[in-house]
C-alpha angles and dihedrals in degrees: 000000000000093000093058096045094049090065091065126085114188112212130183112211120193121206121182096214098042108144113243091241091062098051108132095014109162120212125186116206120207118182143162100009090163092197113202099148140357111287134182088238091066093046088052090055090060089058093053092080089075093052106037121048110207133174098207136019122204126192119201105192148263098097091163135023106222146356109290093044094085099099097051090039092057091045094053094042090050091053091049093050091049091053100040111065110167120188096245098036141245124297130182152168131205130249137217093270095053110103126217089249091055092050090054093047094049092055089088094063123096091253123116101226110206111204105177091324142102137232124208119202114228111238094006129091090233133117127180124193130187125205128199115245093258120133090193095066109118119227093235092056092045091051089060089066090072093050094049093047090069097041090230095308124129108268092235090056091048090053093048090234141094089238125092106246127258106245116218123184129199117201126156096221121051093215088092094072093103089054090047090053091049089053095050095248112167099202131012125194120207143157129172098114097075084213085279090301090225118046136181121223134307088029107291122153115220096203137003102182093235136088090251118111115262093251087065094054097114139352136063109324125194125204112175103308097340126096122209119199111202116190123209086225135226104260144039141235129218097000123031087232138115124185120191086342113088125193112278138212109173119198111198124204113199119220134174110251145098121312116257116251131015130303106259141144089237124085110247131185105231095178116019118196 
């Protein structure tokens, strides 16, 4: 069972405005599977449901690598969704490798796909929004997503609680963290970088396919009062090879407490991995 457990990284995240009803909430983050064939790694993920209890599962894109991978991608994703049954459900966004055909085929899975829209949980002070992987989206237009998600109601009424909701954001690429901070998002989940996939000692990524500096390739980023959790991902592109950058399934436990790092207008990596 060691091989399955080694994929998981347990992470405690503290948020100063976490509503009391969400204390201890556990969120599993699956990203960048890049399914091209059936692999033992994916079968192992199905077994994790018996070893890691989570409340919510979020997917942040790149389920396949290229056109032609759709059929096996849907098969593997279907098996994962059947095995992983979190209490609050599964939510996801798509990445830059996910074809239009794949998006259509995945609609039949029990995943709430959030394409520039939000979901509010009845009876819980929790809102989750998903953004398309589009660097041209303007902050003002993105901000309107939050207003529409409540249909004009006060956010505390929409959540069925006196607390202001915790705002989660799913976006494939982490370059959107400044926009997330502008919108008042508390916690953003991203992938895309693969943690560099291949690193040189001591632990330096060579590329991350974003305009973020290489020291922000993966980990827990902070920009002002927003945290961004960037997974190293579960698959590869080009070569089926990872060096000093193992596959990664973070499981976050939310706690009430101060944000890591200092308040700054810069983006800082408070917990590189």
